[in-house]
C-alpha positions in Angstrom: -41.6 65.7 36.1 -44.3 63.2 36.0 -46.5 62.8 38.8 -46.6 59.5 40.6 -50.5 58.5 39.6 -51.5 55.0 40.1 -52.8 54.9 36.5 -49.8 56.8 34.8 -49.5 55.2 31.4 -45.7 56.3 31.4 -45.2 54.6 34.4 -47.0 51.2 33.3 -45.4 51.2 30.2 -41.7 51.2 31.4 -42.7 48.6 34.2 -44.1 46.6 31.1 -40.5 46.8 29.5 -38.3 46.0 32.6 -40.5 42.9 33.0 -40.1 41.7 29.6 -36.5 42.1 29.9 -36.8 40.2 33.1 -38.6 37.4 31.3 -36.1 37.3 28.4 -33.0 36.9 30.6 -34.4 33.8 32.5 -32.8 30.8 30.6 -35.5 27.9 29.3 -34.8 24.6 31.0 -32.7 22.3 28.5 -34.9 20.2 26.6 -34.7 16.6 26.7 -34.1 16.2 22.9 -30.8 18.8 23.2 -28.2 15.6 23.4 -27.8 16.1 19.8 -26.9 19.9 20.1 -24.2 18.9 22.8 -23.0 15.9 21.1 -22.2 18.3 18.1 -20.8 20.8 20.5 -18.3 18.1 21.8 -17.1 16.8 18.3 -16.5 20.4 17.0 -14.6 21.2 20.2 -12.1 18.4 18.9 -11.3 20.3 16.1 -9.0 22.8 18.0 -9.0 21.4 21.7 -6.8 18.7 22.6 -6.9 16.3 25.2 -5.0 16.8 28.5 -4.1 13.1 28.5 -2.3 11.4 25.7 -1.2 7.8 24.9 2.2 7.0 24.5 3.2 4.1 22.4 2.6 1.0 23.8 -0.1 -1.8 24.5 -3.8 -0.4 24.6 -5.0 -2.1 27.6 -2.2 -0.5 29.9 -2.1 2.8 28.5 -6.3 2.9 28.9 -5.8 2.0 32.5 -3.4 4.7 32.9 -5.7 7.3 31.7 -8.9 6.0 33.2 -7.5 5.0 36.6 -10.7 5.9 38.6 -13.2 3.8 35.8 -12.3 0.2 35.3 -15.8 0.1 33.7 -14.8 2.6 31.3 -11.5 1.1 30.6 -13.2 -2.0 29.1 -15.7 -0.2 27.2 -12.9 2.1 25.5 -11.0 -1.1 24.7 -13.3 -3.1 23.0 -14.4 -0.2 21.4 -11.0 0.8 19.7 -10.5 -3.0 19.2 -13.6 -3.6 17.1 -12.7 -0.2 15.1 -9.3 -1.3 14.4 -10.6 -5.1 13.5 -13.3 -3.5 10.7 -10.9 -1.2 9.6 -8.1 -3.7 8.8 -10.9 -6.2 7.4 -12.3 -3.6 4.7 -9.0 -2.8 3.7 -7.9 -6.7 3.1 -11.5 -7.1 1.2 -10.4 -4.1 -0.8 -7.2 -5.6 -1.5 -8.8 -8.7 -2.6 -11.2 -7.0 -5.0 -8.3 -4.8 -6.7 -6.2 -8.1 -7.1 -9.0 -9.9 -8.7 -9.7 -7.1 -11.0 -6.0 -6.8 -12.1 -5.8 -10.4 -12.7 -8.7 -10.2 -14.5 -7.0 -7.8 -16.7 -3.9 -9.6 -16.9 -5.5 -13.1 -18.1 -7.3 -11.1 -20.8 -4.2 -9.2 -21.8 -1.7 -12.6 -22.0 -4.6 -14.4 -24.0 -4.9 -11.4 -26.5 -1.1 -11.8 -26.8 -1.0 -15.5 -26.9 -3.7 -15.4 -29.8 -1.6 -12.7 -32.0 2.0 -15.1 -31.2 -0.5 -18.0 -32.7 -1.4 -15.7 -35.8 2.0 -14.8 -36.5 3.4 -18.2 -36.0 0.5 -19.8 -38.2 1.5 -17.1 -40.8 5.0 -18.0 -40.7 4.4 -21.6 -40.8 6.3 -22.0 -37.4 5.4 -23.4 -34.1 4.3 -20.9 -31.6 7.1 -21.1 -29.1 9.8 -18.7 -28.5 9.3 -15.0 -29.3 7.8 -14.9 -32.5 5.9 -11.4 -31.9 8.0 -7.8 -31.7 7.9 -6.3 -28.6 6.7 -3.2 -30.2 3.7 -5.3 -31.5 3.3 -6.9 -28.2 3.3 -3.7 -26.0 0.3 -2.1 -28.9 -1.7 -5.6 -28.1 -1.8 -5.0 -24.3 -2.4 -1.5 -24.7 -5.5 -2.5 -26.7 -6.7 -5.0 -24.5 -8.0 -2.8 -21.7 -10.7 -0.5 -22.4 -10.3 3.2 -21.8 -12.9 2.7 -18.9 -10.7 0.0 -17.2 -7.7 2.4 -17.8 -9.1 5.0 -15.9 -9.5 2.5 -13.0 -6.1 1.5 -13.2 -5.3 4.9 -13.1 -7.1 5.6 -9.7 -5.7 2.8 -8.6 -2.0 3.4 -9.2 -1.8 6.3 -11.1 0.8 6.7 -14.1 4.9 6.0 -13.9 6.4 9.3 -13.2 10.2 9.8 -14.6 12.5 8.6 -12.6 14.7 11.0 -10.5 18.5 10.6 -9.9 19.0 8.6 -7.0 15.3 7.4 -6.4 14.9 3.6 -5.6 19.0 3.0 -5.4 18.5 1.7 -1.8 15.3 0.0 -2.2 15.3 -4.1 -1.8 11.7 -5.2 -1.6 10.7 -4.4 -5.2 9.4 -0.8 -5.1 10.5 2.5 -5.3 11.4 4.6 -2.0 8.8 7.1 -1.2 7.9 8.7 2.3 6.7 6.4 4.5 3.1 8.5 4.7 0.7 6.0 5.6 -1.8 8.9 6.4 -2.0 10.7 3.4 -4.6 13.5 3.5 -4.1 15.3 0.6 -7.5 17.1 -0.6 -6.5 16.9 -4.0 -5.1 13.3 -4.3 -8.1 11.6 -6.4 -6.5 8.4 -5.6 -7.0 8.8 -2.0 -10.5 9.7 -2.5 -11.2 6.9 -4.4 -9.9 4.6 -2.5 -11.8 6.2 0.3 -15.2 6.0 -1.3 -14.3 2.4 -2.3 -13.6 1.2 1.5 -16.4 3.5 2.9 -18.8 1.7 0.6 -17.6 -1.8 1.7 -18.1 -1.0 5.3 -21.2 0.6 4.8 -22.8 -0.8 1.7 -24.0 2.8 0.8 -23.2 3.8 -2.7 -21.6 7.5 -2.9 -23.1 10.2 -4.6 -23.7 9.4 -8.2 -23.3 13.3 -9.2 -19.7 13.6 -7.7 -16.8 12.6 -10.2 -15.3 10.2 -7.8 -19.0 8.6 -7.0 -19.4 8.2 -11.1 -16.0 6.4 -11.2 -16.6 4.3 -7.9 -19.9 3.0 -9.4 -18.0 2.3 -12.7 -15.6 0.1 -10.6 -18.1 -1.9 -8.8 -20.0 -2.4 -12.0 -17.0 -3.7 -13.2 -16.4 -6.2 -10.5 -19.6 -7.7 -10.5 -19.2 -7.9 -14.3 -16.1 -10.2 -13.6 -18.1 -11.8 -11.2 -15.7 -10.6 -8.3 -18.5 -8.7 -6.4 -22.4 -9.1 -5.8 -24.1 -5.9 -5.1 -26.9 -6.5 -2.2 -28.5 -2.9 -2.1 -29.7 -1.0 -4.6 -29.1 2.9 -4.9 -32.7 3.7 -4.3 -32.6 2.1 -1.0 -32.3 4.1 2.4 -28.7 4.1 3.4 -28.1 1.9 6.3 -27.0 3.2 9.6 -23.3 2.3 10.7 -21.6 1.2 14.0 -18.7 3.7 13.1 -18.6 6.7 10.8 -17.3 5.2 7.4 -14.9 8.1 6.5 -13.6 8.1 10.2 -13.0 4.4 10.4 -11.1 3.8 6.8 -9.3 7.1 6.9 -6.3 5.7 8.2 -6.2 2.5 6.3 -7.0 4.4 3.4 -3.8 6.4 3.6 -2.1 3.1 4.2 -3.3 1.1 1.2 -2.8 4.3 -1.3 1.1 4.6 -0.3 1.5 0.6 -0.9 -0.4 0.7 -4.1 1.8 3.7 -4.9 4.9 2.0 -4.0 4.1 -1.4 -6.1 3.1 0.0 -9.1 4.7 3.4 -9.4 8.0 2.5 -7.9 7.8 -1.2 -8.6 7.9 -0.5 -12.6 11.1 1.7 -12.2 12.4 -1.4 -10.0 11.2 -3.8 -12.8 13.0 -1.5 -15.7 16.2 -1.5 -14.1 16.1 -5.4 -13.3 14.9 -6.6 -17.1 17.8 -3.7 -18.1 20.5 -5.8 -15.7 19.1 -9.2 -17.2 19.5 -8.1 -21.0 23.0 -6.9 -20.2 23.8 -10.2 -18.6 22.5 -12.2 -21.9 19.8 -13.5 -20.0 17.0 -11.9 -22.2 16.9 -12.0 -25.7 19.0 -8.9 -27.7 15.4 -8.2 -29.6 13.5 -7.6 -26.4 12.5 -3.8 -26.8 11.3 -2.6 -23.0 10.4 1.0 -21.8 8.2 2.7 -19.3 5.0 3.7 -21.2 4.0 7.3 -20.3 0.6 6.6 -21.9 -0.7 4.0 -20.3 -1.4 3.4 -16.4 1.5 2.5 -13.8 -0.2 -1.0 -13.3 0.0 -1.8 -17.0 3.8 -0.8 -17.1 4.3 -3.0 -14.0 2.6 -6.1 -15.5 4.3 -5.6 -18.8 7.8 -5.6 -17.3 7.0 -8.0 -15.0 6.6 -10.6 -17.6 10.3 -10.4 -18.5 12.0 -11.8 -15.0 12.4 -15.0 -14.0 10.3 -15.1 -10.7 7.5 -12.2 -11.3 6.8 -10.1 -8.2 3.2 -10.2 -6.8 0.8 -8.0 -8.7 -1.1 -6.5 -5.3 0.0 -6.0 -1.6 -1.5 -8.0 1.0 -2.0 -7.1 4.4 -0.3 -9.4 6.8 -2.9 -11.4 8.7 -0.5 -10.1 12.0 -2.5 -7.6 13.8 -2.2 -4.3 11.8 -1.2 -0.7 13.3 -4.3 1.6 12.5 -4.2 5.1 14.1 -7.3 7.2 14.8 -7.4 10.9 15.4 -9.0 12.2 18.4 -12.0 13.2 16.3 -12.5 10.0 14.9 -12.2 8.6 18.8 -14.5 11.1 19.9 -17.1 9.5 17.0 -16.5 6.3 18.1 -16.7 6.6 21.9 -20.3 8.5 21.6 -21.3 4.9 20.3 -20.8 3.5 23.8 -23.9 3.6 25.9 -26.5 6.5 26.4 -25.3 9.8 25.2 -25.5 11.0 29.1 -22.8 8.2 29.8 -20.9 9.4 26.8 -21.0 12.7 27.8 -19.4 12.0 31.3 -16.8 9.5 29.5 -15.4 12.7 27.1 -14.6 14.6 30.2 -12.2 12.0 31.1 -10.3 13.2 27.9 -10.0 17.2 29.0 
C-alpha cells in the first residue's frame, strides 16, 4: 500500500493521466470552416437515406407548396432552382443534337458527292448521260464506306453503335420509323460506352471544361470536338491548359437524365431505324417501285448511322437524320442526390443545411 505523501510520484502520475483523459474527452469547438465537411456528410447520407416527403406526379409549384408548407420563401427558391436546372439540361441536350446533326449532315453530303462523282465517271466511260442508276449497288456501298474515315466511323459508332441482328418480333408494331426498345430514358449502364461518351460531350458543352485527355472517352471526345471545329460547326473558347471553370450545377448531375434520354433516342433512330428502313425498302422493291437491280442489306462492318443513311436514300420521303427535342417544355428527372447538390447552391451554407432538414 502506498502511503499518502504529498510528493508521492505515483500519485502525481495517476492524477496526470486522469487529467489528460479528461482533456481529450472535451470536444473542440466546431471550426467555422467545417461547413464543407457537413456538406459532404449530408450529400453522402443521400446515398442511403431517403427523404420522408416525396413528390407525386404533378406540377412543380403545387408539389413544392405541399412539402414546404411552413416556408413560403423556400418554396420559390426551390422552384426557381429546379426550373433553372431543367432549362439548362434541356438546352445542353438541344445543342448536342444540333452538333450531332451537323456532323452527320456533313458526312452525308460528302458521301453523296463521292457517289455522284463515281456515277459521272461511270457514265462518261459508257458515254451515257449521268442520270439513272449507272452504278451498281455493291460499288455504291463500297464508295460510301471509303468516304468515311476510320476516326469518323469511331465517332459514329459511339453515337449510334452498330446494327444488331434483328430478332423475331422486333419492330413489328413500330409506327414512328424506329425499332421498339425498352423505354429507358435513365440509362445508367457503367459499361455503356455510348452513355459515357454522350455524358462527357454534354458535360463539356455545359461547363466548357474539357474531359480528362488520358481516359479513353476523353480522347474520343477530344477527337469529336476537333472534327466539329474542322467542319466549322463549333468554336472552342477555352484551351485545355486553362483552369476549369466553376459552374452553378455539377455538370454530370445536371446532364444525367438528358444523357439517358438522348442515348435512347439515338439508338432507336439509327439501330432500330435501320431495320425499319430495310423492311420498307424491301416492301418497295416487292411492289416494283424500286429497280430490281437494287441490292440492299444491313452492313455489319459499318456504323448504324451509315446503314441508316444508305437505306434512307431509297425511300421516296426520306426520314430525318437526327432526333430533335421539341420546343415544348421537356420532362427531366433528377435524383435525390442530384437535387441535394442543386439545393446547396441556394444562399449561404447555413441556410442550405436548414433547408436540407425539410427533406428528412
